[in-house]
C-alpha positions in Angstrom: 0.1 -0.2 0.3 1.2 3.4 -0.3 0.4 6.7 1.6 0.7 9.6 -1.2 -0.3 13.7 -0.1 -2.4 14.8 -2.8 -3.5 18.2 -3.3 -6.1 19.9 -5.4 -5.5 23.3 -6.7 -8.0 24.9 -9.3 -11.6 24.2 -10.4 -10.4 21.2 -9.1 -11.1 22.2 -5.4 -15.2 22.2 -6.5 -14.7 18.8 -7.3 -13.2 17.5 -4.1 -14.1 20.2 -1.9 -11.0 20.1 -0.1 -7.2 22.0 -0.8 -4.9 18.6 0.6 -5.8 15.0 1.6 -4.0 12.3 2.9 -5.0 9.0 0.4 -3.6 5.0 0.5 -4.0 3.3 -2.4 -2.9 -0.2 -4.4 -3.0 2.3 -7.9 0.8 1.4 -9.4 -0.4 4.7 -11.8 -1.8 7.7 -12.1 -3.7 6.5 -14.9 -5.5 3.9 -11.9 -5.0 6.8 -9.3 -7.9 9.2 -11.0 -9.5 5.9 -11.4 -10.3 5.3 -7.7 -10.6 9.1 -7.2 -12.8 9.3 -9.8 -15.4 7.1 -7.8 -15.4 8.9 -4.7 -15.5 11.9 -6.5 -18.2 12.6 -9.4 -16.4 14.9 -12.3 -13.1 14.0 -11.2 -11.5 11.6 -14.3 -13.5 13.9 -16.8 -11.2 16.7 -15.7 -7.8 14.6 -16.6 -9.2 12.4 -19.7 -10.3 13.4 -22.5 -12.6 10.6 -22.8 -12.1 10.4 -26.6 -8.2 9.1 -27.0 -8.1 8.3 -23.1 -4.8 10.8 -22.7 -4.6 13.9 -20.2 -6.7 16.2 -21.1 -4.4 19.5 -22.5 -6.4 21.3 -20.5 -6.0 20.1 -16.8 -2.1 19.2 -15.0 -0.7 17.1 -13.1 2.6 17.2 -11.2 4.0 14.4 -9.4 7.1 14.2 -7.3 8.4 11.1 -4.9 9.8 11.7 -1.2 12.2 14.7 -0.4 12.2 15.8 -5.0 10.9 18.3 -7.0 7.9 18.0 -8.3 7.5 18.0 -12.9 4.8 18.6 -14.8 3.1 14.4 -15.8 2.5 14.2 -19.9 1.8 10.4 -19.7 -0.7 8.6 -17.6 1.5 5.7 -17.1 3.4 7.4 -14.8 4.7 5.2 -12.0 3.5 6.2 -8.4 5.6 5.4 -5.5 4.5 5.2 -1.7 5.2 8.9 0.1 4.4 10.9 -3.2 3.4 14.2 -3.4 0.7 14.6 -6.5 -1.3 18.3 -7.5 -3.8 18.0 -9.7 -4.6 21.5 -11.2 
């Protein structure tokens, strides 16, 4: 199980009603994590995954950083998730 620090920015806050949360998951990629979060937060997946292409929506941003590392912009939803990661959904 991985423990993640999730942060929500901009319009994503209106979906989650939260700025941040600690989240535990068995998801191994960002795509799997987004699918999990979509179960909890209606409309979450549609913000980040284009329904036609199944790729990252270009109007959305995700920053990913492993524990104690600077975050970077994600362009691949297959990005692996590590325990202790910090992920910002914007």
